[in-house]
KEKE-3310 file (N, C-alpha, C; in steps of 0.2 Angstrom, whole numbers, plus 5000, padded with zeros to 4 digits):
npx = (4964:4972:4967:4964:4947:4941:4945:4942:4932:4928:4936:4927:4915:4920:4923:4909:4903:4906:4917:4933:4946:4956:4960:4975:4987:4993:5004:5008:4991:4990:4999:4995:4983:4987:4979:4965:4954:4948:4960:4971:4979:4993:4988:4999:5005:4993:4993:5006:5005:4996:4986:4978:4967:4954)
npy = (4969:4982:4995:5012:5018:5026:5032:5018:5020:5031:5025:5014:5020:5032:5019:5013:5024:5023:5028:5035:5034:5039:5049:5052:5059:5051:5041:5028:5024:5023:5012:5002:5000:4993:4982:4983:4988:5001:5012:5019:5032:5046:5063:5070:5063:5056:5069:5067:5055:5051:5045:5055:5054:5063)
npz = (4991:4997:5000:5005:5011:5008:4995:4989:4988:4979:4967:4963:4961:4952:4940:4944:4934:4920:4918:4908:4913:4931:4936:4950:4962:4971:4972:4977:4978:4963:4960:4968:4962:4949:4944:4939:4928:4926:4921:4931:4936:4935:4933:4924:4917:4911:4902:4895:4889:4886:4866:4860:4849:4836)
capx = (4970:4974:4969:4962:4941:4936:4951:4941:4924:4930:4939:4920:4909:4923:4920:4901:4899:4911:4926:4936:4952:4956:4966:4976:4996:4994:5008:5004:4985:4990:5003:4988:4977:4985:4977:4960:4951:4950:4966:4973:4988:4995:4988:5004:5009:4989:4996:5011:5007:4990:4987:4969:4963:4946)
capy = (4978:4986:5003:5017:5015:5032:5029:5014:5023:5034:5021:5012:5028:5033:5013:5010:5029:5022:5033:5030:5034:5040:5051:5054:5060:5046:5035:5022:5022:5020:5003:4997:4999:4992:4977:4986:4988:5006:5014:5020:5036:5053:5067:5073:5054:5057:5071:5067:5050:5047:5051:5059:5057:5063)
capz = (4988:5002:4996:5011:5011:5004:4991:4984:4985:4973:4962:4962:4958:4943:4937:4941:4928:4914:4917:4906:4916:4937:4941:4956:4961:4978:4970:4981:4975:4956:4960:4969:4959:4943:4942:4940:4922:4925:4921:4935:4932:4937:4929:4924:4915:4903:4897:4891:4887:4880:4863:4858:4841:4835)
cpx = (4976:4974:4961:4955:4938:4938:4946:4934:4923:4934:4930:4916:4913:4922:4913:4899:4904:4915:4931:4945:4951:4962:4969:4984:4997:4999:5007:4997:4987:4993:4998:4983:4979:4982:4970:4960:4951:4958:4967:4979:4986:4992:4990:5005:5001:4990:5001:5010:5001:4988:4980:4968:4956:4944)
cpy = (4984:4993:5006:5015:5022:5032:5024:5016:5026:5032:5018:5014:5032:5026:5013:5018:5032:5028:5031:5030:5038:5042:5053:5054:5054:5043:5030:5020:5018:5015:5000:4995:4994:4985:4980:4986:4993:5008:5018:5027:5045:5058:5069:5066:5055:5063:5072:5061:5047:5049:5049:5058:5057:5070)
cpz = (4993:4998:5004:5006:5004:4998:4985:4985:4979:4966:4961:4958:4952:4937:4935:4932:4925:4913:4912:4908:4926:4938:4946:4957:4970:4972:4970:4979:4969:4958:4961:4965:4949:4939:4939:4931:4919:4926:4925:4934:4934:4932:4923:4912:4907:4900:4895:4886:4883:4873:4861:4851:4841:4839)
residu = (MET:GLY:VAL:LYS:SER:LEU:ASP:ALA:LEU:HIS:ILE:ALA:SER:ALA:GLU:ALA:SER:GLY:SER:ASP:TYR:PHE:LEU:THR:CYS:ASP:LYS:ARG:LEU:ILE:ASN:ARG:CYS:GLN:ALA:LEU:ASP:LEU:PRO:VAL:MET:ASN:PRO:THR:TYR:LEU:ILE:THR:GLU:VAL:ASP:TYR:GLU:GLY)
# end
């Protein structure tokens, strides 16, 4: 995947804890994590694009 080891650790921790999203401002990391089941996105995208129901 070409991700730095600390980034990989943070993402693995988020996946293991059952997080719904992984937020980062690192565009390179967002692009490299597109194949993951865990959505990796910019916080601004989450605020503007994710629809909250409930």
